[in-house]
C-alpha positions, 0 to 999 in steps of 0.5 A: 781709163783713169776713171777705173782707178787702176794703180801700179804698186799703189800709185795712180796709173793714168793712161789711155787704151788704143782700141782696135775693132773689126766691125763685122766680127767685133774682134778687138784688141788694144794697147796701153798708151799715154797720149793721142799722138801719131806715135801712139796711133801708129804703134797701136794700129801696127800692133793690132794688124800684126796680131791679126795677121793681115790688113783690112782694106779700110781704116776708119777713125774719128777726127782725132782732133785731140792729137793736134793743137795747131794748124802746122801740127795738123798738117804734119799729123795728116802727112804722117798718117797718110804715109802710114796708110800708104805703107799698108795699102789701106784707104783712110776714112774719118767721120764727118764733124759732129757725126759721132753716129758714123762710128757708133759700132766702135763707140759701143765697143769702147763702152762695152770694153770699159764696162768689161774691164771694170767688172773684171777688176771687181771680180779680181777684188783689187785694182792694184797691179805689181807692175805695168806688165802684170796689168797688160797681161790682165788686159790681154786675158780679157781681150782673149775672153771677149774674142772667144765667141767671135771666131766664126765671123772672124774666120770670114773676115780673115779671108778678105784681109790683105797680106802684111808687109815684110816689116813694120813701118818706122813711125818715129819722128826725127828731129835735128837738134843742137846740144846746148852748153849745159849738155841738154837738148830740147825735144817737144817742149821738154829737156833731156840731157846727153853726154857732155862730149856732144856739147855744141854738136847736132844730133838726131832724135828719133821720137817713139811713143814711149821712148826716144833715141839719140843718134850721132854719126850714124850711131845710137848713143842714147835711149831714154824714156819719153816724158809726158806733157811739156815743161819737164826734164830728164837729167842723168848726172852721168852725162854731165859729171865730167864736164862739171868736174872740169868747170865746178863753178857751174854747179852752184848755178846749174838749172837742174842741180837738184837732179844731181843728188841721186839719193837723200844721202848725196844731198846730206853729204853735200850739205855737210861738205858745205859746212866743213869747207864752204869755199870748196865743198861743191868741188869735193862733192863733184868728185864723189858724184864722179866716183858714183858714175865711174864705180858704183852709185850703190857703193858710194851711197853706202859709204856716205851712210857710214860716214854720216852715221859715224859723224866722220869728215866726208871727202872723196878719198875716204869714200873711194877707200870704203867703196874699193874695200867694201868689207869696211862698210858695216851692214845696216843694223837689223832689228831682231824680234824674238819669235812669239810663243803662240802657246802662251795665248792658247793658255790664256784663252783656256784659263779665260774659258775655264773661269767663264764655265765656272761662273756659269756653273755657280749661276746655275747652282744659285 
């Protein structure tokens, strides 16, 4: 869907659509996703089945080659896909290599759906949405419009659907990983931080299409967004701040140190502390960061703003006093703009119009 130029809050929104079509009535639905992973397929398929209210006997798809990159992943994908089909008691079929015409009905609906989205965006006169939820509402309304004329044939199809199971299939991928000495875990080529109390322990990661859960001792201890692609990281300073306060020497060489500055003011405060006391500036900064984790990040950020603006010495005790006595923190200065008296412009236009009329009168007289 990238070629349609959809943006969220003026930022490019690169995404795919899982597109589900019944080939007799052409009833269709879909969900936003970000990769051709098994998790995206399972989430999209199950969402379509539960919206439909029943299960077809056959699920046909293309070769889905983009979802896997090597033989071991292909075997795993196939095994999980077969388990999903077995759970819903569906037969799985896929087209032959190089025989795209075997999916011609669905491929045509892909094309027509994309054209319909493009036309709806043109009629909307904007491709920007305030949020992902607003964009998904727009897509849902479009699907409803497209399906409005298919009720007759859909009613015929519904008579042949099998009942849904009592609950959805758990399509998450489960991994057992060990928490490293830097309080991070590797997951599918990316790195995530977890609480430092788990360092050295083994945890279970449950990987979903757009988020992952961390479980320890049969309890869910963390939920975080799933990173797209590989070689990325998601570091939460609240996970590791207590560990760093106990071992401040690790801060300077910490691989993901830039993630430990929640805002530009925290970075400015750290630089100021290094200038004030080069030997122990990082220790003082870690105390301030710990205060942000335990009290309020916004409050600490405002306290740092005041200390920096007033060029006062920065230390954890000063920040703590200001945070706990919020009335001491002056608000950000507002710029006052006087109300414009529009009648002045009316008078100006009236005088110009009068001068123009007088000039025309003189020309006619001449």
